[in-house]
C-alpha positions in Angstrom: 0.0 0.1 -0.1 1.7 3.2 -0.9 0.7 6.6 1.1 -1.3 8.3 -1.4 -3.9 5.6 -0.7 -4.4 6.7 2.3 -4.0 10.2 1.6 -6.4 10.3 -0.7 -9.5 9.1 1.3 -8.2 11.2 4.1 -8.3 14.4 1.5 -11.9 13.3 0.5 -13.1 13.0 3.4 -11.7 16.7 4.7 -13.2 18.1 1.4 -16.7 16.6 2.6 -16.0 18.2 6.0 -15.5 21.7 4.4 -18.2 21.8 2.4 -20.4 20.5 5.2 -19.8 24.5 6.3 -21.7 25.4 2.9 -25.1 25.5 3.8 -28.7 26.9 2.7 -31.7 26.8 5.4 -34.7 26.0 3.9 -38.1 27.0 5.8 -39.8 23.9 5.1 -37.4 21.6 5.4 -35.1 20.3 8.8 -32.7 19.3 6.4 -30.7 22.2 5.0 -29.3 22.4 1.6 -25.2 21.8 2.0 -22.3 21.0 -0.6 -21.1 17.5 1.0 -23.3 15.5 -1.4 -20.6 17.5 -3.8 -17.8 15.8 -1.5 -19.3 12.1 -1.8 -19.8 12.1 -5.5 -16.5 13.2 -6.1 -15.3 10.5 -3.7 -16.9 7.8 -6.1 -15.6 9.6 -9.1 -11.9 9.7 -8.4 -11.2 7.2 -5.6 -11.4 3.1 -5.5 -15.0 1.7 -4.1 -13.0 0.6 -0.8 -11.3 4.1 -0.7 -14.6 6.0 -1.3 -16.2 4.0 1.3 -13.5 4.6 3.5 -13.3 8.6 3.0 -17.1 8.7 3.8 -16.9 6.1 6.5 -14.4 8.4 8.2 -16.3 11.3 7.4 -19.7 9.6 9.6 -17.2 8.6 12.1 -15.4 11.5 13.0 -18.7 13.3 13.1 -20.5 10.8 15.0 -17.4 11.1 18.3 -18.1 15.1 18.0 -15.7 16.4 15.4 -18.2 19.7 14.2 -17.8 18.6 10.6 -21.6 17.7 9.9 -24.2 20.5 8.5 -23.2 23.8 9.6 -20.5 22.4 12.4 -23.1 20.4 14.1 -21.7 16.9 15.4 -22.4 13.8 17.6 -24.8 10.9 17.7 -27.3 13.4 18.2 -27.0 14.6 14.8 -26.8 11.1 13.2 -30.1 10.2 15.1 -32.0 13.4 14.0 -33.3 14.3 10.8 -30.5 14.3 8.7 -28.7 11.2 10.1 -30.1 8.7 7.2 -28.9 11.0 4.6 -25.6 11.2 6.6 -25.2 7.1 6.5 -26.0 7.0 3.1 -22.9 8.8 2.3 -20.9 5.6 2.7 -22.5 3.4 0.3 -23.2 6.4 -1.6 -19.9 7.0 -2.7 -18.9 3.2 -2.8 -21.7 2.7 -5.1 -20.8 5.7 -7.5 -17.0 3.9 -7.9 -18.3 0.4 -8.5 -20.9 1.7 -11.1 -18.4 4.2 -12.9 -16.0 1.0 -13.6 -13.0 1.9 -15.6 -14.2 2.3 -18.9 -14.4 6.2 -19.1 -17.6 6.4 -20.9 -19.1 9.7 -19.4 -23.0 7.6 -19.6 -22.1 5.1 -17.3 -19.8 7.6 -14.9 -23.4 9.7 -15.4 -25.7 6.8 -13.8 -22.6 5.8 -11.4 -23.2 9.7 -10.4 -26.7 9.9 -10.2 -27.2 6.1 -8.9 -24.5 6.4 -5.9 -25.1 10.4 -5.1 -28.3 10.4 -5.4 -30.7 7.4 -4.7 -28.0 5.9 -2.4 -28.1 8.8 -0.1 -31.9 10.1 -0.7 -33.4 6.5 0.3 -31.7 6.2 3.5 -32.3 9.2 4.2 -35.9 9.8 3.5 -36.7 6.5 5.4 -34.8 7.9 8.5 -36.1 11.2 8.2 -39.8 9.8 7.8 -39.4 7.4 11.0 -37.7 10.2 13.2 -39.9 13.0 12.7 -43.1 10.8 12.6 -44.0 11.7 9.1 -45.8 9.9 6.3 -42.8 8.2 4.0 -44.6 11.0 1.3 -44.3 13.5 3.5 -40.9 12.8 3.8 -40.2 12.6 0.6 -41.7 16.1 -0.2 -39.5 17.7 2.3 -36.5 15.7 2.4 -35.7 14.6 -1.0 -37.7 16.4 -3.8 -36.6 20.3 -2.8 -33.0 18.8 -3.0 -32.9 17.4 -6.4 -32.2 20.4 -9.1 -29.3 21.0 -6.9 -28.0 17.6 -6.6 -28.2 17.1 -10.5 -25.8 20.1 -10.9 -23.8 19.1 -8.2 -23.3 15.6 -10.1 -22.3 17.8 -13.2 -19.7 19.5 -10.9 -18.4 16.2 -9.7 -18.2 14.2 -13.4 -16.1 17.4 -14.7 -14.0 18.0 -11.6 -13.6 14.9 -10.5 -12.5 13.4 -14.4 -9.8 16.3 -14.2 -8.7 14.8 -11.1 -8.4 11.8 -12.1 -6.1 12.5 -14.9 -3.5 14.7 -12.7 -0.2 13.4 -11.8 -0.8 13.1 -7.7 -2.2 9.4 -8.4 
């Protein structure tokens, strides 16, 4: 194992933490808009499946034990057990799924499918289910306030992750 195999996941975990500080509260939802999912998507685009899961696993674990790296500097198990917890937990399989589906053939259609599947579906499903459970609202209501408003922004983040990720993958620091 090379040092870069440890450094790259650490950098993506740190980037995701930094992106969590860019928040836009929504008056109709307990879950704000952040750029965290851009970090998740980039991890899946530039890392191996194992590294991508490691990066997001470290991110979630550090936040769970108290590092103020979740949305707006929140932290702790209370955050994971709160309305946004399911989305945060979804970061781990989401990043890994992007890397798995992406493969290594370089096709843009495959990469786009990977980012949308892992970056949106794998995060939104546990997030919406958990939001519904924690708040007591039905699944449809949780979908309406916790998923649908975020799709346009996350599609833009997906495009950014594809463009930036492709650029990063072709740099010399691999």
